[in-house]
SEFIZA-3560 file (N, C-alpha, C; in Angstrom, 3 decimals):
REM SEFIZA-3560
<numar><xx>0.969</xx><yy>34.353</yy><zz>-42.553</zz><atom>N</atom></numar>
<numar><xx>1.053</xx><yy>33.372</yy><zz>-42.529</zz><atom>CA</atom></numar>
<numar><xx>-0.521</xx><yy>32.617</yy><zz>-42.592</zz><atom>C</atom></numar>
<numar><xx>-1.344</xx><yy>32.151</yy><zz>-43.483</zz><atom>N</atom></numar>
<numar><xx>-2.540</xx><yy>31.821</yy><zz>-43.438</zz><atom>CA</atom></numar>
<numar><xx>-2.438</xx><yy>30.503</yy><zz>-42.354</zz><atom>C</atom></numar>
<numar><xx>-3.432</xx><yy>29.892</yy><zz>-41.639</zz><atom>N</atom></numar>
<numar><xx>-3.811</xx><yy>28.912</yy><zz>-40.744</zz><atom>CA</atom></numar>
<numar><xx>-3.314</xx><yy>27.664</yy><zz>-41.324</zz><atom>C</atom></numar>
<numar><xx>-3.178</xx><yy>26.426</yy><zz>-41.057</zz><atom>N</atom></numar>
<numar><xx>-2.939</xx><yy>25.546</yy><zz>-41.829</zz><atom>CA</atom></numar>
<numar><xx>-4.388</xx><yy>24.660</yy><zz>-41.722</zz><atom>C</atom></numar>
<numar><xx>-4.430</xx><yy>23.914</yy><zz>-42.575</zz><atom>N</atom></numar>
<numar><xx>-5.840</xx><yy>23.360</yy><zz>-43.124</zz><atom>CA</atom></numar>
<numar><xx>-4.956</xx><yy>22.038</yy><zz>-43.364</zz><atom>C</atom></numar>
<numar><xx>-5.028</xx><yy>20.711</yy><zz>-42.319</zz><atom>N</atom></numar>
<numar><xx>-5.334</xx><yy>19.400</yy><zz>-42.109</zz><atom>CA</atom></numar>
<numar><xx>-6.069</xx><yy>18.750</yy><zz>-42.951</zz><atom>C</atom></numar>
<numar><xx>-5.785</xx><yy>18.360</yy><zz>-44.206</zz><atom>N</atom></numar>
<numar><xx>-6.187</xx><yy>17.593</yy><zz>-45.354</zz><atom>CA</atom></numar>
<numar><xx>-7.238</xx><yy>16.121</yy><zz>-44.648</zz><atom>C</atom></numar>
<numar><xx>-6.951</xx><yy>15.802</yy><zz>-43.591</zz><atom>N</atom></numar>
<numar><xx>-7.418</xx><yy>14.602</yy><zz>-43.013</zz><atom>CA</atom></numar>
<numar><xx>-8.846</xx><yy>14.541</yy><zz>-42.402</zz><atom>C</atom></numar>
<numar><xx>-9.703</xx><yy>13.722</yy><zz>-42.675</zz><atom>N</atom></numar>
<numar><xx>-11.199</xx><yy>13.443</yy><zz>-42.287</zz><atom>CA</atom></numar>
<numar><xx>-11.261</xx><yy>14.066</yy><zz>-40.479</zz><atom>C</atom></numar>
<numar><xx>-12.706</xx><yy>14.307</yy><zz>-40.182</zz><atom>N</atom></numar>
<numar><xx>-12.520</xx><yy>15.126</yy><zz>-38.866</zz><atom>CA</atom></numar>
<numar><xx>-12.206</xx><yy>13.670</yy><zz>-37.140</zz><atom>C</atom></numar>
<numar><xx>-12.634</xx><yy>12.763</yy><zz>-37.677</zz><atom>N</atom></numar>
<numar><xx>-12.520</xx><yy>12.082</yy><zz>-36.599</zz><atom>CA</atom></numar>
<numar><xx>-11.381</xx><yy>11.543</yy><zz>-36.620</zz><atom>C</atom></numar>
<numar><xx>-10.602</xx><yy>11.345</yy><zz>-37.772</zz><atom>N</atom></numar>
<numar><xx>-8.844</xx><yy>11.259</yy><zz>-37.912</zz><atom>CA</atom></numar>
<numar><xx>-8.001</xx><yy>12.287</yy><zz>-37.179</zz><atom>C</atom></numar>
<numar><xx>-8.365</xx><yy>13.513</yy><zz>-37.376</zz><atom>N</atom></numar>
<numar><xx>-7.844</xx><yy>14.597</yy><zz>-37.162</zz><atom>CA</atom></numar>
<numar><xx>-7.791</xx><yy>14.415</yy><zz>-35.747</zz><atom>C</atom></numar>
<numar><xx>-9.156</xx><yy>14.408</yy><zz>-35.103</zz><atom>N</atom></numar>
<numar><xx>-9.390</xx><yy>14.556</yy><zz>-33.783</zz><atom>CA</atom></numar>
<numar><xx>-8.818</xx><yy>13.093</yy><zz>-33.047</zz><atom>C</atom></numar>
<numar><xx>-8.377</xx><yy>12.345</yy><zz>-33.234</zz><atom>N</atom></numar>
<numar><xx>-7.760</xx><yy>11.340</yy><zz>-32.566</zz><atom>CA</atom></numar>
<numar><xx>-6.531</xx><yy>11.392</yy><zz>-32.650</zz><atom>C</atom></numar>
<numar><xx>-6.083</xx><yy>11.442</yy><zz>-34.049</zz><atom>N</atom></numar>
<numar><xx>-4.068</xx><yy>12.022</yy><zz>-33.884</zz><atom>CA</atom></numar>
<numar><xx>-4.269</xx><yy>13.549</yy><zz>-32.534</zz><atom>C</atom></numar>
<numar><xx>-4.932</xx><yy>14.239</yy><zz>-33.163</zz><atom>N</atom></numar>
<numar><xx>-4.574</xx><yy>15.533</yy><zz>-31.507</zz><atom>CA</atom></numar>
<numar><xx>-4.726</xx><yy>15.431</yy><zz>-30.383</zz><atom>C</atom></numar>
<numar><xx>-5.892</xx><yy>14.317</yy><zz>-29.665</zz><atom>N</atom></numar>
<numar><xx>-5.896</xx><yy>14.068</yy><zz>-28.773</zz><atom>CA</atom></numar>
<numar><xx>-4.661</xx><yy>12.533</yy><zz>-28.451</zz><atom>C</atom></numar>
<numar><xx>-4.327</xx><yy>12.236</yy><zz>-29.142</zz><atom>N</atom></numar>
<numar><xx>-2.880</xx><yy>10.998</yy><zz>-28.295</zz><atom>CA</atom></numar>
<numar><xx>-1.884</xx><yy>12.164</yy><zz>-28.430</zz><atom>C</atom></numar>
<numar><xx>-1.748</xx><yy>12.889</yy><zz>-29.361</zz><atom>N</atom></numar>
<numar><xx>-0.558</xx><yy>13.727</yy><zz>-29.423</zz><atom>CA</atom></numar>
<numar><xx>-0.650</xx><yy>14.789</yy><zz>-27.808</zz><atom>C</atom></numar>
<numar><xx>-1.803</xx><yy>15.409</yy><zz>-28.012</zz><atom>N</atom></numar>
<numar><xx>-1.671</xx><yy>16.078</yy><zz>-26.827</zz><atom>CA</atom></numar>
<numar><xx>-1.868</xx><yy>15.269</yy><zz>-25.556</zz><atom>C</atom></numar>
<numar><xx>-1.965</xx><yy>14.170</yy><zz>-24.905</zz><atom>N</atom></numar>
<numar><xx>-1.949</xx><yy>13.354</yy><zz>-24.066</zz><atom>CA</atom></numar>
<numar><xx>-0.697</xx><yy>12.795</yy><zz>-23.792</zz><atom>C</atom></numar>
<numar><xx>-0.043</xx><yy>12.773</yy><zz>-24.855</zz><atom>N</atom></numar>
<numar><xx>1.688</xx><yy>12.275</yy><zz>-24.776</zz><atom>CA</atom></numar>
<numar><xx>2.149</xx><yy>13.397</yy><zz>-24.390</zz><atom>C</atom></numar>
<numar><xx>2.165</xx><yy>14.751</yy><zz>-24.945</zz><atom>N</atom></numar>
<numar><xx>2.845</xx><yy>15.995</yy><zz>-24.600</zz><atom>CA</atom></numar>
<numar><xx>2.449</xx><yy>16.058</yy><zz>-22.986</zz><atom>C</atom></numar>
<numar><xx>1.330</xx><yy>16.157</yy><zz>-22.651</zz><atom>N</atom></numar>
<numar><xx>0.553</xx><yy>16.364</yy><zz>-21.353</zz><atom>CA</atom></numar>
<numar><xx>1.474</xx><yy>15.407</yy><zz>-20.437</zz><atom>C</atom></numar>
<numar><xx>1.405</xx><yy>14.128</yy><zz>-20.098</zz><atom>N</atom></numar>
<numar><xx>1.972</xx><yy>13.104</yy><zz>-19.630</zz><atom>CA</atom></numar>
<numar><xx>3.448</xx><yy>13.259</yy><zz>-19.251</zz><atom>C</atom></numar>
<numar><xx>3.978</xx><yy>13.170</yy><zz>-20.573</zz><atom>N</atom></numar>
<numar><xx>5.743</xx><yy>13.613</yy><zz>-20.389</zz><atom>CA</atom></numar>
<numar><xx>6.198</xx><yy>14.804</yy><zz>-21.268</zz><atom>C</atom></numar>
<numar><xx>5.360</xx><yy>15.630</yy><zz>-21.536</zz><atom>N</atom></numar>
<numar><xx>6.004</xx><yy>16.833</yy><zz>-21.646</zz><atom>CA</atom></numar>
<numar><xx>6.773</xx><yy>17.790</yy><zz>-20.654</zz><atom>C</atom></numar>
<numar><xx>7.881</xx><yy>18.541</yy><zz>-20.855</zz><atom>N</atom></numar>
<numar><xx>7.520</xx><yy>19.058</yy><zz>-22.315</zz><atom>CA</atom></numar>
<numar><xx>8.649</xx><yy>18.372</yy><zz>-23.524</zz><atom>C</atom></numar>
<numar><xx>8.467</xx><yy>18.208</yy><zz>-24.646</zz><atom>N</atom></numar>
<numar><xx>8.936</xx><yy>17.852</yy><zz>-25.553</zz><atom>CA</atom></numar>
<numar><xx>9.737</xx><yy>18.360</yy><zz>-26.638</zz><atom>C</atom></numar>
<numar><xx>10.861</xx><yy>18.092</yy><zz>-27.106</zz><atom>N</atom></numar>
<numar><xx>11.234</xx><yy>18.216</yy><zz>-28.156</zz><atom>CA</atom></numar>
<numar><xx>10.679</xx><yy>17.392</yy><zz>-29.568</zz><atom>C</atom></numar>
<numar><xx>10.391</xx><yy>17.986</yy><zz>-30.428</zz><atom>N</atom></numar>
<numar><xx>10.111</xx><yy>17.434</yy><zz>-31.639</zz><atom>CA</atom></numar>
<numar><xx>10.638</xx><yy>15.892</yy><zz>-31.933</zz><atom>C</atom></numar>
<numar><xx>11.756</xx><yy>15.898</yy><zz>-31.572</zz><atom>N</atom></numar>
<numar><xx>12.342</xx><yy>14.474</yy><zz>-31.668</zz><atom>CA</atom></numar>
<numar><xx>11.871</xx><yy>13.391</yy><zz>-30.551</zz><atom>C</atom></numar>
<numar><xx>12.061</xx><yy>14.153</yy><zz>-29.426</zz><atom>N</atom></numar>
<numar><xx>10.992</xx><yy>13.026</yy><zz>-28.824</zz><atom>CA</atom></numar>
<numar><xx>9.817</xx><yy>12.882</yy><zz>-28.619</zz><atom>C</atom></numar>
<numar><xx>9.032</xx><yy>14.055</yy><zz>-29.133</zz><atom>N</atom></numar>
<numar><xx>7.809</xx><yy>13.521</yy><zz>-29.098</zz><atom>CA</atom></numar>
<numar><xx>7.371</xx><yy>12.284</yy><zz>-30.503</zz><atom>C</atom></numar>
<numar><xx>8.138</xx><yy>12.189</yy><zz>-31.480</zz><atom>N</atom></numar>
<numar><xx>8.103</xx><yy>11.475</yy><zz>-32.575</zz><atom>CA</atom></numar>
<numar><xx>8.221</xx><yy>10.324</yy><zz>-31.932</zz><atom>C</atom></numar>
<numar><xx>9.585</xx><yy>9.901</yy><zz>-30.564</zz><atom>N</atom></numar>
<numar><xx>9.791</xx><yy>8.757</yy><zz>-30.439</zz><atom>CA</atom></numar>
<numar><xx>8.553</xx><yy>7.944</yy><zz>-29.560</zz><atom>C</atom></numar>
<numar><xx>7.945</xx><yy>9.009</yy><zz>-28.920</zz><atom>N</atom></numar>
<numar><xx>7.161</xx><yy>8.960</yy><zz>-28.035</zz><atom>CA</atom></numar>
<numar><xx>5.627</xx><yy>8.146</yy><zz>-29.024</zz><atom>C</atom></numar>
<numar><xx>5.218</xx><yy>9.220</yy><zz>-30.040</zz><atom>N</atom></numar>
<numar><xx>3.643</xx><yy>8.468</yy><zz>-31.316</zz><atom>CA</atom></numar>
<numar><xx>4.452</xx><yy>6.919</yy><zz>-31.841</zz><atom>C</atom></numar>
<numar><xx>5.586</xx><yy>6.888</yy><zz>-32.092</zz><atom>N</atom></numar>
<numar><xx>6.419</xx><yy>5.653</yy><zz>-32.461</zz><atom>CA</atom></numar>
<numar><xx>5.986</xx><yy>4.357</yy><zz>-31.568</zz><atom>C</atom></numar>
<numar><xx>5.985</xx><yy>5.222</yy><zz>-30.135</zz><atom>N</atom></numar>
<numar><xx>6.045</xx><yy>4.046</yy><zz>-29.313</zz><atom>CA</atom></numar>
<numar><xx>4.883</xx><yy>3.513</yy><zz>-29.253</zz><atom>C</atom></numar>
<numar><xx>3.979</xx><yy>4.599</yy><zz>-28.778</zz><atom>N</atom></numar>
<numar><xx>1.944</xx><yy>4.115</yy><zz>-29.011</zz><atom>CA</atom></numar>
<numar><xx>1.393</xx><yy>3.159</yy><zz>-30.154</zz><atom>C</atom></numar>
<numar><xx>2.475</xx><yy>3.385</yy><zz>-31.361</zz><atom>N</atom></numar>
<numar><xx>1.944</xx><yy>3.091</yy><zz>-32.576</zz><atom>CA</atom></numar>
<numar><xx>0.836</xx><yy>3.704</yy><zz>-33.587</zz><atom>C</atom></numar>
<numar><xx>0.861</xx><yy>4.923</yy><zz>-33.305</zz><atom>N</atom></numar>
<numar><xx>-0.622</xx><yy>5.942</yy><zz>-33.852</zz><atom>CA</atom></numar>
<numar><xx>-0.760</xx><yy>5.814</yy><zz>-34.908</zz><atom>C</atom></numar>
<numar><xx>-1.768</xx><yy>5.265</yy><zz>-36.098</zz><atom>N</atom></numar>
<numar><xx>-1.675</xx><yy>5.521</yy><zz>-37.284</zz><atom>CA</atom></numar>
<numar><xx>-2.878</xx><yy>6.561</yy><zz>-37.580</zz><atom>C</atom></numar>
<numar><xx>-2.003</xx><yy>6.650</yy><zz>-39.179</zz><atom>N</atom></numar>
<numar><xx>-2.454</xx><yy>8.060</yy><zz>-39.431</zz><atom>CA</atom></numar>
<numar><xx>-1.857</xx><yy>8.948</yy><zz>-39.492</zz><atom>C</atom></numar>
<numar><xx>-0.262</xx><yy>8.977</yy><zz>-39.364</zz><atom>N</atom></numar>
<numar><xx>0.674</xx><yy>10.308</yy><zz>-39.295</zz><atom>CA</atom></numar>
<numar><xx>1.468</xx><yy>8.964</yy><zz>-40.457</zz><atom>C</atom></numar>
<numar><xx>1.795</xx><yy>10.205</yy><zz>-41.609</zz><atom>N</atom></numar>
<numar><xx>3.361</xx><yy>9.414</yy><zz>-42.336</zz><atom>CA</atom></numar>
<numar><xx>4.166</xx><yy>9.321</yy><zz>-42.331</zz><atom>C</atom></numar>
<numar><xx>4.748</xx><yy>10.328</yy><zz>-41.382</zz><atom>N</atom></numar>
<numar><xx>6.129</xx><yy>10.522</yy><zz>-41.265</zz><atom>CA</atom></numar>
<numar><xx>6.496</xx><yy>11.597</yy><zz>-39.808</zz><atom>C</atom></numar>
<numar><xx>7.519</xx><yy>12.214</yy><zz>-39.536</zz><atom>N</atom></numar>
<numar><xx>7.854</xx><yy>13.015</yy><zz>-38.761</zz><atom>CA</atom></numar>
<numar><xx>7.858</xx><yy>14.458</yy><zz>-39.434</zz><atom>C</atom></numar>
<numar><xx>7.496</xx><yy>14.497</yy><zz>-40.632</zz><atom>N</atom></numar>
<numar><xx>7.036</xx><yy>15.775</yy><zz>-41.170</zz><atom>CA</atom></numar>
<numar><xx>5.900</xx><yy>15.866</yy><zz>-40.891</zz><atom>C</atom></numar>
<numar><xx>4.989</xx><yy>15.050</yy><zz>-40.956</zz><atom>N</atom></numar>
<numar><xx>3.379</xx><yy>15.375</yy><zz>-40.804</zz><atom>CA</atom></numar>
<numar><xx>3.058</xx><yy>15.634</yy><zz>-39.639</zz><atom>C</atom></numar>
<numar><xx>3.434</xx><yy>14.943</yy><zz>-38.508</zz><atom>N</atom></numar>
<numar><xx>3.574</xx><yy>15.345</yy><zz>-37.276</zz><atom>CA</atom></numar>
<numar><xx>3.696</xx><yy>16.699</yy><zz>-36.791</zz><atom>C</atom></numar>
<numar><xx>5.028</xx><yy>17.300</yy><zz>-37.227</zz><atom>N</atom></numar>
<numar><xx>5.116</xx><yy>18.581</yy><zz>-37.435</zz><atom>CA</atom></numar>
<numar><xx>4.074</xx><yy>19.051</yy><zz>-37.464</zz><atom>C</atom></numar>
<numar><xx>3.210</xx><yy>19.256</yy><zz>-38.479</zz><atom>N</atom></numar>
<numar><xx>2.177</xx><yy>20.055</yy><zz>-39.472</zz><atom>CA</atom></numar>
<numar><xx>1.379</xx><yy>19.959</yy><zz>-38.212</zz><atom>C</atom></numar>
<numar><xx>0.915</xx><yy>18.613</yy><zz>-37.741</zz><atom>N</atom></numar>
<numar><xx>-0.281</xx><yy>18.613</yy><zz>-36.467</zz><atom>CA</atom></numar>
<numar><xx>0.222</xx><yy>19.678</yy><zz>-35.386</zz><atom>C</atom></numar>
<numar><xx>1.570</xx><yy>19.301</yy><zz>-35.228</zz><atom>N</atom></numar>
<numar><xx>2.346</xx><yy>20.216</yy><zz>-34.005</zz><atom>CA</atom></numar>
<numar><xx>1.756</xx><yy>21.430</yy><zz>-33.801</zz><atom>C</atom></numar>
<numar><xx>2.449</xx><yy>22.112</yy><zz>-35.384</zz><atom>N</atom></numar>
<numar><xx>1.836</xx><yy>23.630</yy><zz>-35.420</zz><atom>CA</atom></numar>
<numar><xx>0.737</xx><yy>23.725</yy><zz>-35.522</zz><atom>C</atom></numar>
<numar><xx>-0.375</xx><yy>22.744</yy><zz>-36.121</zz><atom>N</atom></numar>
<numar><xx>-1.563</xx><yy>23.402</yy><zz>-36.110</zz><atom>CA</atom></numar>
<numar><xx>-2.334</xx><yy>23.213</yy><zz>-34.478</zz><atom>C</atom></numar>
<numar><xx>-1.844</xx><yy>22.733</yy><zz>-34.119</zz><atom>N</atom></numar>
<numar><xx>-2.086</xx><yy>22.519</yy><zz>-32.302</zz><atom>CA</atom></numar>
<numar><xx>-1.791</xx><yy>23.630</yy><zz>-31.637</zz><atom>C</atom></numar>
<numar><xx>-0.639</xx><yy>23.955</yy><zz>-32.047</zz><atom>N</atom></numar>
<numar><xx>-0.368</xx><yy>25.166</yy><zz>-31.322</zz><atom>CA</atom></numar>
<numar><xx>-0.878</xx><yy>26.543</yy><zz>-31.853</zz><atom>C</atom></numar>
<numar><xx>-1.266</xx><yy>26.565</yy><zz>-33.304</zz><atom>N</atom></numar>
<numar><xx>-2.395</xx><yy>27.438</yy><zz>-33.742</zz><atom>CA</atom></numar>
<numar><xx>-3.531</xx><yy>27.740</yy><zz>-32.850</zz><atom>C</atom></numar>
<numar><xx>-4.469</xx><yy>26.692</yy><zz>-32.582</zz><atom>N</atom></numar>
<numar><xx>-5.333</xx><yy>26.751</yy><zz>-31.941</zz><atom>CA</atom></numar>
<numar><xx>-5.575</xx><yy>26.709</yy><zz>-30.588</zz><atom>C</atom></numar>
<numar><xx>-3.884</xx><yy>26.744</yy><zz>-30.133</zz><atom>N</atom></numar>
<numar><xx>-3.779</xx><yy>26.977</yy><zz>-28.616</zz><atom>CA</atom></numar>
<numar><xx>-4.021</xx><yy>26.191</yy><zz>-27.997</zz><atom>C</atom></numar>
<numar><xx>-3.888</xx><yy>24.477</yy><zz>-28.567</zz><atom>N</atom></numar>
<numar><xx>-3.871</xx><yy>23.154</yy><zz>-28.038</zz><atom>CA</atom></numar>
<numar><xx>-2.757</xx><yy>23.119</yy><zz>-27.183</zz><atom>C</atom></numar>
<numar><xx>-1.648</xx><yy>23.482</yy><zz>-27.568</zz><atom>N</atom></numar>
<numar><xx>-0.464</xx><yy>23.099</yy><zz>-27.138</zz><atom>CA</atom></numar>
<numar><xx>1.033</xx><yy>24.741</yy><zz>-27.246</zz><atom>C</atom></numar>
<numar><xx>1.404</xx><yy>24.447</yy><zz>-26.672</zz><atom>N</atom></numar>
<numar><xx>2.575</xx><yy>26.071</yy><zz>-26.785</zz><atom>CA</atom></numar>
<numar><xx>4.044</xx><yy>25.370</yy><zz>-26.726</zz><atom>C</atom></numar>
<numar><xx>4.583</xx><yy>26.245</yy><zz>-27.432</zz><atom>N</atom></numar>
<numar><xx>5.931</xx><yy>26.091</yy><zz>-27.506</zz><atom>CA</atom></numar>
<numar><xx>6.531</xx><yy>27.130</yy><zz>-26.859</zz><atom>C</atom></numar>
<numar><xx>8.101</xx><yy>26.688</yy><zz>-26.104</zz><atom>N</atom></numar>
<numar><xx>9.072</xx><yy>27.154</yy><zz>-25.033</zz><atom>CA</atom></numar>
<numar><xx>9.926</xx><yy>27.143</yy><zz>-25.476</zz><atom>C</atom></numar>
<numar><xx>11.133</xx><yy>28.356</yy><zz>-25.241</zz><atom>N</atom></numar>
<numar><xx>12.266</xx><yy>27.659</yy><zz>-25.462</zz><atom>CA</atom></numar>
<numar><xx>13.400</xx><yy>27.759</yy><zz>-23.911</zz><atom>C</atom></numar>
<numar><xx>14.403</xx><yy>26.543</yy><zz>-24.135</zz><atom>N</atom></numar>
<numar><xx>15.424</xx><yy>26.722</yy><zz>-23.244</zz><atom>CA</atom></numar>
<numar><xx>15.924</xx><yy>26.868</yy><zz>-23.909</zz><atom>C</atom></numar>
<numar><xx>16.684</xx><yy>28.537</yy><zz>-23.076</zz><atom>N</atom></numar>
<numar><xx>17.805</xx><yy>28.686</yy><zz>-23.453</zz><atom>CA</atom></numar>
<numar><xx>19.223</xx><yy>28.407</yy><zz>-22.688</zz><atom>C</atom></numar>
<numar><xx>19.748</xx><yy>27.845</yy><zz>-22.832</zz><atom>N</atom></numar>
<numar><xx>21.127</xx><yy>27.453</yy><zz>-22.374</zz><atom>CA</atom></numar>
<numar><xx>22.199</xx><yy>27.983</yy><zz>-22.967</zz><atom>C</atom></numar>
<numar><xx>22.920</xx><yy>28.952</yy><zz>-22.362</zz><atom>N</atom></numar>
<numar><xx>23.822</xx><yy>29.682</yy><zz>-22.636</zz><atom>CA</atom></numar>
<numar><xx>23.974</xx><yy>29.962</yy><zz>-24.180</zz><atom>C</atom></numar>
<numar><xx>24.684</xx><yy>29.769</yy><zz>-25.266</zz><atom>N</atom></numar>
<numar><xx>24.442</xx><yy>29.668</yy><zz>-26.725</zz><atom>CA</atom></numar>
<numar><xx>23.442</xx><yy>28.936</yy><zz>-27.281</zz><atom>C</atom></numar>
<numar><xx>23.044</xx><yy>27.878</yy><zz>-27.019</zz><atom>N</atom></numar>
<numar><xx>22.094</xx><yy>26.893</yy><zz>-27.183</zz><atom>CA</atom></numar>
<numar><xx>20.581</xx><yy>26.921</yy><zz>-27.008</zz><atom>C</atom></numar>
<numar><xx>19.964</xx><yy>27.060</yy><zz>-27.830</zz><atom>N</atom></numar>
<numar><xx>18.194</xx><yy>27.350</yy><zz>-27.818</zz><atom>CA</atom></numar>
<numar><xx>17.612</xx><yy>25.814</yy><zz>-28.198</zz><atom>C</atom></numar>
<numar><xx>16.770</xx><yy>25.159</yy><zz>-27.145</zz><atom>N</atom></numar>
<numar><xx>16.107</xx><yy>24.326</yy><zz>-27.256</zz><atom>CA</atom></numar>
<numar><xx>14.241</xx><yy>24.005</yy><zz>-27.421</zz><atom>C</atom></numar>
<numar><xx>13.952</xx><yy>24.119</yy><zz>-28.393</zz><atom>N</atom></numar>
<numar><xx>12.640</xx><yy>24.243</yy><zz>-28.229</zz><atom>CA</atom></numar>
<numar><xx>11.550</xx><yy>23.044</yy><zz>-28.302</zz><atom>C</atom></numar>
<numar><xx>10.537</xx><yy>23.644</yy><zz>-26.996</zz><atom>N</atom></numar>
<numar><xx>9.610</xx><yy>22.187</yy><zz>-26.573</zz><atom>CA</atom></numar>
<numar><xx>8.532</xx><yy>22.512</yy><zz>-26.786</zz><atom>C</atom></numar>
<numar><xx>7.772</xx><yy>21.332</yy><zz>-26.914</zz><atom>N</atom></numar>
<numar><xx>6.262</xx><yy>21.721</yy><zz>-26.898</zz><atom>CA</atom></numar>
<numar><xx>5.587</xx><yy>21.414</yy><zz>-25.348</zz><atom>C</atom></numar>
<numar><xx>4.712</xx><yy>22.113</yy><zz>-24.692</zz><atom>N</atom></numar>
<numar><xx>3.919</xx><yy>21.808</yy><zz>-23.913</zz><atom>CA</atom></numar>
<numar><xx>2.780</xx><yy>21.876</yy><zz>-23.551</zz><atom>C</atom></numar>
<numar><xx>1.698</xx><yy>21.080</yy><zz>-22.934</zz><atom>N</atom></numar>
<numar><xx>0.553</xx><yy>21.815</yy><zz>-22.815</zz><atom>CA</atom></numar>
<numar><xx>0.136</xx><yy>22.998</yy><zz>-22.278</zz><atom>C</atom></numar>
<numar><xx>-0.893</xx><yy>23.355</yy><zz>-22.140</zz><atom>N</atom></numar>
<numar><xx>-0.673</xx><yy>24.834</yy><zz>-21.275</zz><atom>CA</atom></numar>
<numar><xx>-1.288</xx><yy>24.132</yy><zz>-19.660</zz><atom>C</atom></numar>
<numar><xx>-1.658</xx><yy>22.823</yy><zz>-19.393</zz><atom>N</atom></numar>
<numar><xx>-1.603</xx><yy>22.695</yy><zz>-18.139</zz><atom>CA</atom></numar>
<numar><xx>-1.261</xx><yy>20.946</yy><zz>-18.331</zz><atom>C</atom></numar>
<numar><xx>0.657</xx><yy>21.673</yy><zz>-17.717</zz><atom>N</atom></numar>
<numar><xx>1.222</xx><yy>19.981</yy><zz>-17.407</zz><atom>CA</atom></numar>
<numar><xx>1.352</xx><yy>19.792</yy><zz>-16.330</zz><atom>C</atom></numar>
<numar><xx>1.160</xx><yy>18.148</yy><zz>-15.854</zz><atom>N</atom></numar>
<numar><xx>1.492</xx><yy>17.337</yy><zz>-14.725</zz><atom>CA</atom></numar>
<numar><xx>2.759</xx><yy>17.817</yy><zz>-14.245</zz><atom>C</atom></numar>
<numar><xx>1.943</xx><yy>18.170</yy><zz>-12.528</zz><atom>N</atom></numar>
<numar><xx>3.626</xx><yy>18.442</yy><zz>-11.462</zz><atom>CA</atom></numar>
<numar><xx>3.852</xx><yy>17.493</yy><zz>-11.493</zz><atom>C</atom></numar>
<numar><xx>5.519</xx><yy>17.354</yy><zz>-11.744</zz><atom>N</atom></numar>
<numar><xx>6.320</xx><yy>16.629</yy><zz>-11.002</zz><atom>CA</atom></numar>
<numar><xx>6.592</xx><yy>16.454</yy><zz>-9.681</zz><atom>C</atom></numar>
<numar><xx>5.736</xx><yy>17.466</yy><zz>-8.799</zz><atom>N</atom></numar>
<numar><xx>6.602</xx><yy>17.895</yy><zz>-7.637</zz><atom>CA</atom></numar>
<numar><xx>5.788</xx><yy>16.941</yy><zz>-6.731</zz><atom>C</atom></numar>
<numar><xx>5.037</xx><yy>16.614</yy><zz>-7.063</zz><atom>N</atom></numar>
<numar><xx>3.798</xx><yy>15.836</yy><zz>-6.040</zz><atom>CA</atom></numar>
<numar><xx>4.234</xx><yy>14.316</yy><zz>-5.898</zz><atom>C</atom></numar>
//
């Protein structure tokens, strides 16, 4: 697969990726649906919809800004996005 190229201006791409990264860092690990709900709460402009956000998430994963983990419970799999360094809830 070839790398994903976002067709937005660099400033807009930087703003969107920074907001998504902060959401995942603060509230992660999150599923795509949970991430979309958080993005709607913030009111992030520039994203045309959930599918556009999924493309941005995949691009961020390719550039190693986020990672995808699998939560395997019995026969069910759940894929979660997380930042490389998440906030510890144990403190």
